[in-house]
Steps between C-alpha positions, in 0.01 A plus 500: 500500500497259205674164522425307180582147604430280798784466754635169372463568125795353312556217750454148371410225749495128427258323734483121512141391550401395849226557758459737791741776589736485199229578237381780732853645494491482117163678500630776717800549271273505197265745674795740537582479131753217469475267198433169673535188286351199670642165395220247542495123475404331173377212713315583821630382836240252625590571864475877471201721561261507205527867388328520164669749269175609330307547827552863598341440842807288580790632300500875556844472660618461136355832394725710286745214433606333178491120476703225334464126554817289517596146600800577716609135497548518122847636410373724223238662724742533788734686264218740412444562869872576541490747213204675660680509833806652329281779363348597835592713795308279747416126527254370760424138582326317786613138453653285771876539549696322229221474240633782282853368529387154378339670201818689422323829574652586834676822604839384374372433147294818496783726629751347263290649219391810683724596799276789601175300530308506827400138566211491751418173672185469714442191714338427835803374689783658298776353285693363794428349843372162614144567379596643161382195301175448690162603369296754690237772482433842653381395848803272541746777424327748730491235772874440490572872517339537842243747361204261500546435868475872563141484384400254774191558710399310816335167411521577126726388217775739403413730210693758297581784741473879479754694289589234240222556244420867568781702647787305342353328191267778398703790641875460536556267203273696267667827595842345426369353176377842384820672604722250315292530181496879518873503572564299185276734300672811635833373373376516142259799519674719759165556668386396845144441613279452804426144618156476663518165685175417676495183708151427373613525137803283569298235688257487207785470249680229697173305532497438124533125547208501742294690243583232244363242745195716571426539126499124452284422802776354714437771762123534542355794695429290808824432680625161614338311210790454252830317491684829535338634820491210742238257377731237342683246711815524290545877542480564870677559828491213751556481873761250623529307826730764654265792433703620199378512141597376155389614152403277210427632148507191275313663213635302203373143463855358505575671832161410648561133417840524669342644813258206522781251438711640783199490736392152390155636409490442124205261532288709736165556322472866604844577358508308172331781303698816560241738356183341642388786722236288673780297654712796610357544853548131584848499340599813689391345831692181420822689419466709818469176700811357334713812537396543866654165589858626461704810564596766250859372516382153407319625189804701401698179505241337278433777250778758482685490172225299326252613236200487735502884517553518872650732759483541873343819636803646679516784748768763437761334719446162327510667159838657573650166595334277240769320292366625165494864614842462659640350179363790299618759757144631504559678834789711621608615842587869517582675827397179678155509345371220275319644196407411142786512249472692171317319218516392226845347488715674242786332316741788564529846653385380838578781742548496875205602715574794729351565841227761532645847558460698814254780444676778311846343526585584137356848490826694489655274232187520285494878524871517419431301180255777406759764579315613811689559821345588833 
């Protein structure tokens, strides 16, 4: 069987430069054949991660893409971006809620020029809800979901639990990704194909950001030595006075400074130099002492909604009742059972969720649709 083009050939995607999961989404689209045009900044963001465009150990999430640099605050460049968006089937961006609207590049402006465009927005907390405008990082989001708590072990800090990275991230999501790409391709070629989704392959693919960190020495072979795997005081999980935990991931200097300001520790010698690894053990011990003096609820009152990059480690019952998750309707109750709601949120065509069927309850109707009667 010969299929000449990749599944997403003919699809144009406009990706606004960012860090983390959004560039990975652009890479995956480009890998499947989409034309991905990345709009980068003419002037670098001083508070963003330093991903050097010419360093292929860092930037392989941009593989297969095309690149243009624009100053989106300049009207003429913003107009170029709008024209590019009008020419595309898909737009993806990972800015905080409201940023694209302020630039005149939001969904309303884009869809006015191209009503059929798919406008993808990827943030930690979502476009709505009480935490929508707060900064955060991966451990904070996982903590608020209830999932981090599920990785708890006696007398140990909570860690990412089973199923998320392997079964779901590497398995379920990659299977769905392959199916959706092949489905698109079959609509133009008339040919189906086999999707071979191995959890190992998918876990490797979804660890692309970790590989970028490995390639640049941020994740050395020996564990527990880098900022990303528990050695730094500003990316860690801390025990509170009530036996519950909180997460901090104040990676960017601006957010790290804010953390120290809130704690009144800006002048502590072991904390003044964020990247001085010799001071990290002492700083970590100091922060643990401070956080252990109050309850998780106290620290939520101090940090939630700020740019400290904070979240409480919630159990599943807490997660279901947390105000941000309630505001976003992140959980539903079906047949009296609380369970995760569908994600992501779609602007329209939201359908009702039906109860699970009784085993075989639709057998006769299904057979009748095939013209088979028993």
